VEXDREN-2710 file (C-alpha; in Angstrom, 1 decimal):
% VEXDREN-2710
k/r/px/py/pz
1/MET/191.9/220.5/-180.9
2/ALA/189.7/223.1/-179.6
3/GLU/185.8/222.5/-179.4
4/SER/185.0/224.5/-182.4
5/GLN/187.4/222.2/-184.4
6/VAL/185.8/219.2/-183.2
7/LEU/182.4/220.2/-183.9
8/LEU/183.4/220.7/-187.5
9/LEU/184.2/216.8/-187.9
10/ASP/180.8/216.0/-186.7
11/GLU/178.7/214.6/-189.6
12/LEU/175.4/216.3/-188.4
13/HIS/177.2/219.6/-188.4
14/VAL/175.6/222.6/-190.4
15/ASN/178.5/224.9/-190.5
16/GLU/177.3/226.7/-187.6
17/LYS/179.6/230.0/-187.2
18/VAL/180.7/230.7/-183.9
19/THR/181.1/234.5/-183.4
20/GLU/183.5/236.5/-181.0
21/ALA/180.4/237.5/-179.1
22/GLN/179.9/233.8/-178.3
23/ALA/181.4/232.2/-174.8
24/ARG/182.8/229.2/-176.4
25/PHE/184.6/231.2/-179.2
26/TYR/188.3/229.9/-179.2
27/TYR/189.6/229.2/-182.7
28/SER/189.4/231.1/-185.9
29/GLU/190.8/230.3/-188.9
30/GLU/191.2/233.8/-190.1
31/GLN/193.1/234.7/-187.4
32/ARG/195.2/231.7/-188.0
33/ARG/196.0/233.0/-191.6
34/ALA/196.9/236.4/-189.8
35/LEU/199.3/234.9/-187.5
36/GLU/201.1/232.9/-190.3
37/ALA/201.5/236.0/-192.3
38/LEU/203.2/237.6/-189.0
39/VAL/205.8/234.7/-188.5
40/THR/206.8/234.0/-192.0
41/ARG/206.6/237.5/-193.8
42/GLY/206.5/239.9/-191.0
43/GLU/204.4/242.8/-189.3
44/ALA/203.2/244.5/-192.6
45/ALA/202.0/241.3/-193.9
46/TYR/200.0/240.9/-190.7
47/ARG/198.3/244.1/-191.2
48/GLU/197.4/243.2/-194.6
49/ALA/196.0/240.2/-193.7
50/LEU/193.6/242.0/-191.2
51/ARG/192.6/244.2/-193.8
52/LYS/191.8/241.7/-196.1
53/GLU/190.0/239.4/-193.5
54/GLN/188.2/242.2/-192.0
55/LEU/189.5/241.3/-188.8
56/ARG/190.2/243.6/-185.3
57/ASP/193.6/243.7/-184.3
58/PHE/194.0/240.9/-181.7
59/LEU/197.4/241.0/-180.7
60/SER/199.3/243.7/-178.5
61/GLY/202.9/245.2/-179.4
62/ARG/204.6/242.8/-176.8
63/GLU/202.7/239.7/-178.2
64/LEU/203.9/240.5/-181.8
65/GLN/207.5/240.3/-180.6
66/ASP/207.1/237.5/-178.6
67/LEU/205.3/235.3/-181.4
68/ARG/207.7/236.3/-183.8
69/GLY/210.8/235.4/-181.7
70/GLY/208.9/231.8/-180.6
71/TRP/208.6/230.7/-184.1
72/ARG/210.5/227.9/-185.3
73/GLY/210.5/226.1/-188.3
74/TYR/210.4/222.4/-188.4
75/ASP/213.8/222.1/-190.2
76/ASP/215.2/224.9/-188.0
77/PRO/218.9/223.8/-186.6
78/ARG/217.4/225.0/-183.0
79/GLU/215.3/222.2/-183.0
80/GLY/218.3/219.9/-183.4
81/GLY/218.0/216.4/-181.9
82/LYS/214.3/216.4/-183.0
83/VAL/215.0/215.7/-186.6
84/ALA/215.1/212.2/-188.0
85/ARG/218.0/211.6/-190.4
86/GLY/218.6/208.6/-192.8
87/PRO/221.8/206.5/-193.1
88/GLY/223.0/208.9/-195.9
89/GLY/222.1/212.2/-193.6
90/GLU/218.9/213.0/-195.4
91/THR/216.1/214.3/-193.5
92/LEU/213.0/211.7/-192.6
93/SER/209.7/212.5/-192.2
94/LEU/208.5/211.8/-188.9
95/ALA/205.0/211.1/-190.1
96/TYR/206.3/208.1/-191.8
97/TRP/208.9/207.1/-189.4
98/PRO/207.4/207.5/-186.0
99/GLU/209.7/205.2/-184.1
100/CYS/212.4/207.8/-184.7
101/SER/210.8/210.1/-182.5
102/ASP/209.5/207.4/-179.9
103/THR/211.0/208.3/-176.4
104/GLU/210.2/206.3/-173.2
105/VAL/208.3/208.3/-170.4
106/PRO/210.5/209.6/-167.9
107/PRO/210.1/207.6/-164.5
108/LEU/209.6/209.3/-161.0
109/ASP/212.6/207.0/-160.1
110/LEU/213.1/208.4/-156.9
111/GLY/209.5/207.5/-155.6
112/TRP/206.1/209.1/-155.4
113/THR/203.4/209.2/-152.6
114/ASP/200.7/206.6/-152.6
115/LYS/197.8/209.5/-151.4
116/THR/195.0/208.2/-153.8
117/PHE/192.0/208.5/-151.7
118/TYR/192.2/210.3/-148.6
119/ARG/194.6/213.4/-148.4
120/GLY/193.3/214.9/-145.1
121/ILE/191.1/217.9/-144.4
122/SER/190.3/220.2/-147.3
123/ARG/191.4/223.8/-146.5
124/VAL/192.1/226.9/-148.5
125/SER/194.3/229.6/-146.9
126/LEU/195.2/233.2/-148.5
127/PHE/198.5/235.0/-148.3
128/THR/199.4/238.2/-150.0
129/HIS/202.4/240.6/-150.6
130/PRO/202.4/243.1/-149.3
131/ARG/200.7/241.7/-145.9
132/LYS/197.3/242.5/-145.0
133/GLU/197.9/241.7/-141.3
134/GLU/201.1/242.2/-139.2
135/SER/200.8/238.8/-138.0
136/ALA/200.5/237.2/-141.2
137/PRO/203.7/235.6/-142.6
138/HIS/205.3/236.7/-145.6
139/LEU/205.1/234.7/-148.7
140/LYS/208.7/233.5/-148.9
141/GLU/208.3/232.4/-145.0
142/VAL/205.2/230.1/-146.1
143/VAL/207.1/228.6/-149.0
144/ARG/210.3/227.8/-146.9
145/GLU/208.3/226.3/-143.9
146/MET/206.5/224.0/-146.4
147/ILE/210.0/222.8/-147.6
148/GLN/211.6/222.4/-144.0
149/GLN/208.3/220.6/-142.8
150/ALA/208.4/218.1/-145.8
151/GLN/208.8/214.3/-145.1
152/LYS/208.0/212.5/-148.1
153/ILE/208.5/214.3/-151.6
154/ILE/208.9/217.8/-152.8
155/ALA/207.6/218.7/-156.2
156/VAL/208.1/222.2/-157.9
157/VAL/206.7/223.7/-160.9
158/MET/208.1/227.1/-161.7
159/ASP/208.8/229.6/-164.6
160/VAL/211.8/231.3/-163.0
161/PHE/213.7/229.9/-159.9
162/THR/216.4/231.8/-158.7
163/ASP/216.0/232.3/-155.1
164/ARG/219.0/230.9/-153.4
165/ASP/217.6/230.7/-150.0
166/ILE/214.6/228.6/-151.2
167/PHE/216.8/226.2/-153.0
168/ARG/219.4/226.1/-150.2
169/ASP/216.2/224.6/-148.2
170/ILE/215.4/222.2/-151.0
171/VAL/219.2/220.9/-151.4
172/ASP/219.2/220.5/-147.4
173/ALA/216.0/218.5/-147.6
174/ALA/217.2/216.4/-150.3
175/TYR/220.7/215.8/-148.6
176/LYS/220.1/215.9/-145.0
177/ARG/216.8/214.4/-145.0
178/TRP/217.0/212.3/-148.0
179/ILE/213.8/213.5/-149.5
180/PRO/213.0/213.0/-152.9
181/VAL/212.8/216.3/-155.1
182/TYR/211.3/217.0/-158.5
183/ILE/211.8/220.4/-160.4
184/ILE/210.1/221.4/-163.4
185/LEU/211.1/224.6/-165.0
186/ASP/210.2/226.7/-168.0
187/GLU/213.0/225.9/-170.8
188/GLU/213.8/229.6/-171.0
189/GLY/214.2/229.7/-167.2
190/VAL/216.7/226.6/-167.0
191/LYS/219.8/228.9/-167.7
192/LEU/218.8/231.2/-165.1
193/PHE/218.3/228.4/-162.7
194/LEU/221.8/226.9/-163.6
195/GLU/223.6/230.4/-162.9
196/MET/222.1/230.2/-159.5
197/CYS/223.4/226.6/-159.0
198/ARG/226.9/227.3/-160.2
199/CYS/227.0/230.4/-157.5
200/LEU/226.2/227.6/-154.7
201/ASP/229.0/225.3/-155.3
202/LEU/227.2/222.0/-155.0
203/SER/228.5/218.7/-154.8
204/ASP/227.7/215.3/-156.0
205/LEU/226.0/214.1/-152.9
206/GLN/223.8/217.3/-152.5
207/ILE/222.2/216.8/-156.0
208/ARG/222.0/213.0/-156.0
209/ASN/218.4/213.2/-154.7
210/ILE/217.3/216.1/-157.1
211/ARG/215.9/215.6/-160.4
212/ILE/215.4/218.6/-162.8
213/ARG/213.2/218.8/-166.0
214/SER/212.0/221.3/-168.5
215/VAL/208.9/221.8/-170.5
216/THR/207.6/224.4/-172.9
217/GLY/204.2/225.7/-173.6
218/VAL/201.4/223.9/-175.7
219/GLY/202.6/226.1/-178.8
220/PHE/200.6/226.7/-181.8
221/TYR/201.3/224.5/-185.0
222/MET/201.2/225.8/-188.8
223/PRO/201.9/224.1/-191.6
224/SER/205.5/226.1/-192.0
225/GLY/206.3/225.5/-188.4
226/LYS/205.2/226.2/-184.8
227/ILE/205.2/228.8/-182.2
228/ARG/206.6/227.8/-179.1
229/GLY/204.8/228.7/-175.9
230/THR/206.1/229.0/-172.1
231/LEU/205.5/227.4/-168.9
232/ALA/203.3/229.8/-166.4
233/SER/202.3/227.6/-163.8
234/ARG/203.7/228.1/-160.3
235/PHE/203.0/225.7/-157.4
236/LEU/204.9/223.7/-155.0
237/MET/203.6/220.4/-153.6
238/VAL/204.7/218.9/-150.5
239/ASP/204.2/215.2/-149.5
240/GLY/201.0/215.1/-151.7
241/GLU/198.9/216.7/-148.8
242/LYS/199.8/220.4/-149.3
243/VAL/200.2/222.8/-152.3
244/ALA/201.2/226.4/-152.6
245/THR/200.1/228.2/-155.8
246/GLY/199.7/231.5/-157.2
247/SER/201.6/234.4/-158.9
248/TYR/204.5/234.4/-156.6
249/SER/207.6/233.2/-158.3
250/PHE/210.8/232.0/-156.6
251/THR/212.9/235.2/-157.2
252/TRP/214.0/237.9/-155.2
253/THR/212.0/240.5/-156.9
254/SER/208.8/238.5/-156.6
255/SER/209.1/238.4/-152.7
256/HIS/210.2/241.9/-152.1
257/ILE/209.1/244.2/-155.1
258/ASP/206.2/242.6/-156.9
259/ARG/202.8/242.4/-155.7
260/ASN/201.7/238.8/-155.5
261/ILE/199.2/236.2/-153.7
262/LEU/199.6/232.7/-152.5
263/LEU/197.0/229.9/-151.9
264/VAL/197.6/227.2/-149.8
265/LEU/195.4/224.3/-150.3
266/THR/195.3/220.9/-148.4
267/GLY/193.4/217.8/-148.4
268/GLN/191.3/216.8/-151.8
269/HIS/192.2/220.1/-153.3
270/VAL/195.9/218.6/-154.0
271/GLU/194.7/215.8/-156.3
272/MET/194.6/217.8/-159.5
273/PHE/197.9/219.4/-158.7
274/ASP/199.4/215.7/-158.4
275/ILE/197.9/214.9/-161.7
276/GLU/198.9/218.0/-163.3
277/PHE/202.7/217.3/-162.2
278/ARG/202.7/213.8/-163.3
279/GLU/201.5/215.1/-166.8
280/LEU/204.1/217.7/-167.0
281/TYR/206.8/215.4/-165.8
282/ALA/205.8/212.7/-168.6
283/ILE/206.3/215.4/-171.5
284/SER/209.6/217.1/-169.7
285/GLU/212.9/217.1/-171.0
286/GLU/216.0/216.2/-168.7
287/VAL/218.3/218.6/-167.5
288/ASN/221.6/216.9/-166.6
289/LEU/222.9/218.9/-163.6
290/TYR/226.0/216.7/-163.5
291/LYS/227.0/217.7/-167.0
292/GLU/225.8/221.4/-166.7
293/LEU/227.8/221.7/-163.4
294/GLY/230.7/219.8/-164.4
295/ILE/230.3/217.3/-161.7
296/ALA/231.4/213.7/-162.1
297/ASN/228.0/211.5/-162.6
298/PRO/228.7/208.2/-160.4
299/PHE/226.0/206.5/-162.5
300/LEU/227.3/207.1/-166.1
301/LEU/226.7/204.5/-168.8
302/GLY/230.1/205.3/-170.6
303/ILE/228.9/208.0/-172.8
304/GLY/227.8/210.8/-170.4
305/LYS/224.2/209.8/-170.3
306/PRO/222.7/209.1/-166.7
307/GLY/221.5/205.5/-166.5
308/PHE/217.8/205.9/-165.1
309/HIS/216.2/202.7/-164.9
310/SER/212.8/201.9/-166.8
311/SER/209.5/203.0/-165.7
312/THR/208.5/199.4/-165.8
313/VAL/210.7/198.8/-162.7
314/ALA/210.2/199.7/-159.0
315/ARG/210.1/203.4/-158.8
316/LYS/212.2/203.2/-155.5
317/PHE/215.5/204.7/-155.4
318/ILE/218.6/202.4/-154.9
319/ASN/221.0/203.0/-152.2
320/PRO/224.1/204.7/-153.4
321/LYS/226.2/202.0/-151.8
322/TYR/225.2/200.0/-154.7
323/GLY/227.0/202.3/-156.9
324/LEU/230.1/201.0/-155.6
325/VAL/229.9/197.8/-157.4
326/ALA/232.5/197.8/-160.3
327/GLY/231.4/197.8/-163.9
328/ALA/227.7/197.6/-162.8
329/THR/225.3/199.8/-164.9
330/ARG/222.0/201.1/-163.0
331/GLY/219.8/198.7/-164.4
332/ASP/222.1/195.8/-163.4
333/MET/222.2/197.1/-160.1
334/MET/218.3/197.3/-159.9
335/LEU/218.3/193.7/-161.0
336/TRP/220.7/192.9/-158.5
337/ALA/218.7/195.1/-155.8
338/SER/215.5/193.4/-156.5
339/ARG/217.0/189.8/-156.4
340/HIS/218.7/190.7/-153.2
341/ARG/215.6/191.9/-151.8
342/GLN/213.6/188.8/-152.8
343/ASP/216.3/186.3/-151.3
344/ASN/216.2/188.3/-148.2
345/GLN/212.4/188.1/-147.8
346/GLY/212.7/184.4/-148.5
347/ASN/215.5/183.9/-145.9
348/MET/213.3/185.9/-143.2
349/GLU/210.3/184.0/-144.1
350/LYS/212.4/180.8/-143.7
351/GLU/213.8/181.9/-140.4
352/GLU/210.6/182.8/-139.1
353/THR/209.0/179.5/-139.8
354/SER/212.2/177.6/-138.2
355/GLU/211.7/179.9/-135.2
356/SER/207.9/179.2/-135.0
357/LYS/208.6/175.4/-135.2
358/LYS/211.4/175.8/-132.6
359/ARG/209.2/177.5/-130.2
360/LEU/206.3/174.7/-130.6
361/ASN/208.6/171.9/-130.3
362/GLN/210.0/173.3/-126.9
363/PHE/206.6/174.0/-125.7
364/LEU/205.4/170.5/-126.2
365/ASN/208.8/169.3/-124.9
366/ASP/207.8/171.3/-121.7
367/LEU/204.2/169.6/-121.6
368/VAL/205.8/166.3/-121.5
369/THR/208.7/166.7/-119.2
370/LEU/207.7/169.4/-116.8
371/GLU/207.7/168.2/-113.3
372/GLN/204.9/168.7/-111.1
373/VAL/205.2/171.2/-108.2
374/TYR/203.3/170.3/-105.2
375/PRO/201.9/173.4/-103.0
376/GLU/203.9/173.6/-99.9
377/ILE/201.9/172.2/-96.7
378/ASP/202.7/173.4/-93.4
379/PRO/202.6/170.5/-90.8
380/PRO/200.3/170.4/-87.6
381/LEU/202.0/172.5/-85.1
382/GLU/202.2/169.8/-82.4
383/ASN/204.2/167.6/-84.8
384/VAL/206.8/169.8/-85.9
385/ASN/208.5/169.4/-82.9
386/LYS/208.4/165.6/-82.8
387/LEU/209.6/165.2/-86.5
388/ASN/213.3/166.4/-86.3
389/ARG/213.9/165.2/-89.9
390/SER/214.9/166.9/-93.5
391/PRO/212.6/168.9/-95.4
392/GLN/212.3/166.0/-98.0
393/LYS/211.6/163.3/-95.5
394/LEU/208.8/165.7/-94.2
395/LEU/207.1/166.2/-97.7
396/SER/207.4/162.4/-98.3
397/ARG/205.5/161.9/-95.0
398/LEU/202.7/164.2/-95.9
399/HIS/202.4/162.6/-99.3
400/MET/201.9/159.2/-97.7
401/ASP/199.2/160.8/-95.2
402/LEU/197.5/162.3/-98.4
403/LYS/197.7/159.0/-100.1
404/ASN/196.1/157.2/-97.0
405/LYS/193.5/159.7/-96.6
406/SER/192.3/159.2/-100.1
407/LYS/192.3/155.3/-99.5
408/SER/190.2/155.9/-96.4
409/ARG/187.8/158.1/-98.3
410/GLU/187.5/155.2/-101.2
411/SER/186.9/152.5/-98.4
412/ILE/184.0/154.8/-97.2
413/ARG/182.5/155.0/-100.6
414/ASP/182.7/151.2/-101.0
415/ILE/180.9/150.8/-97.7
416/LYS/178.2/153.0/-98.5
417/LYS/177.7/151.4/-101.9
418/GLU/177.5/148.0/-100.1
419/ASP/175.0/149.2/-97.7
420/ALA/172.9/150.7/-100.3
421/GLN/172.9/147.2/-102.3
422/SER/171.8/145.2/-99.0
423/ASN/169.0/147.5/-98.4
424/ALA/167.6/147.3/-101.9
425/LYS/167.8/143.2/-101.3
426/GLN/166.0/143.6/-98.1
427/GLY/163.1/145.8/-99.8
428/LYS/162.8/143.3/-102.6
429/ARG/162.5/140.4/-100.2
430/PHE/159.7/142.1/-98.0
431/ALA/157.8/143.0/-101.1
432/SER/158.0/139.5/-102.8
433/GLY/156.9/138.0/-99.1
434/LEU/153.8/140.5/-99.0
435/PHE/152.5/139.3/-102.1
436/SER/153.3/135.7/-101.3
437/ARG/150.9/135.8/-98.2
438/LYS/148.1/137.1/-100.0
439/ALA/148.4/134.3/-102.3
440/LYS/148.7/131.4/-99.5
441/ARG/145.4/132.5/-97.8
442/SER/142.9/129.5/-97.4
443/PRO/139.7/129.4/-99.6
444/GLY/137.5/128.6/-96.4
445/SER/138.4/132.1/-94.9
446/SER/137.5/133.9/-97.8
447/ILE/133.9/131.6/-97.9
448/GLU/133.4/132.7/-94.2
449/ALA/133.9/136.4/-95.0
450/ASN/131.4/136.5/-97.8
451/SER/128.7/134.6/-95.6
452/PHE/129.1/137.2/-93.0
453/ALA/128.8/139.9/-95.2
454/SER/125.6/138.6/-96.7
455/GLU/124.3/138.4/-93.3
END
């Protein structure tokens, strides 16, 4: 709903009138009534409604034709497939039976980028046709280079796509480099796109990694029907890191005859285009290339409908070799592939643990059974000529010499310990003898010394 419509639902609203002079003017009930008169009763009724409501003419001649051509009633046969019918064939209201119109959100089953935080350095480049400088590349050259350098995904949103050179680059990227490709087209431009595809003589393997969807505009809903809009967005996103957008369409006339501009954005500028593409893809309708081009689909469920797996399952593309399993649907292949992947991961973990255990046991065994390697010692030069023996005997002799030297060192240490102990005993004896001599002095000698001191 428009902001002016939302304000009318506010309890504190005092019926403020938004005039055409105000910047936030968007919706007008008088214009809606005049538009309804146009699509239901014709241009004369539209002019009469303008005069009655005292409105200025707000539509051009081209818009008058386009709006009348884009109007559809809710029970129009061209809206077939979207009308719910009961068991007896009667029309059911989707307002009371919403489950009849519920559809699953189409998954990005070929995979998507994980660029959620940092998308690189943010830059903006502008290219025009005709070129402003001789060294500047052409718009078509910029687009083709982006497609040829893609490594992860290619996402296209275009109103009209009929340039065969650009589409051939996309097919090569999907077929030779196995890059997922998603293309969203305007509903009216799908037939022109299919005409181009039929001229290229495509095969099953070339389109297996390409998904085509179609969308319409926002539309204008009225009690008797709605006016269908068109898709006017044009952008190319590569790897989730670079976007080319502008007035340039992927057609021959747009690249050679028309005046156009093309903006190339990188970095965080790409985030909004990423969100916009996923929202458009969620509300889009499928274009079955296999059915439209008359190519046998290897993933049929039995009634000609491609069996894409649910969005709740992993959004990764299954290898085509799994399609060789006889009688297996795409969902069964997904379950089998997930289980097979889990089993492989478990086996790899078991192999890694067993291998680590083997290495640990081998290491411990080496620590226990490892033979000590003695360094090579050259014998004295004077004994080399005397000892005319084998190398093994020579080494044993050297080992014996080392043992004898160690024993002699130990004996020297014992002797030093014994000398120290004997010296300590002698010191104790000397000290005890000295104190004992002082105690054994006679009392007479001490008296004589005292008398001598008094004199």
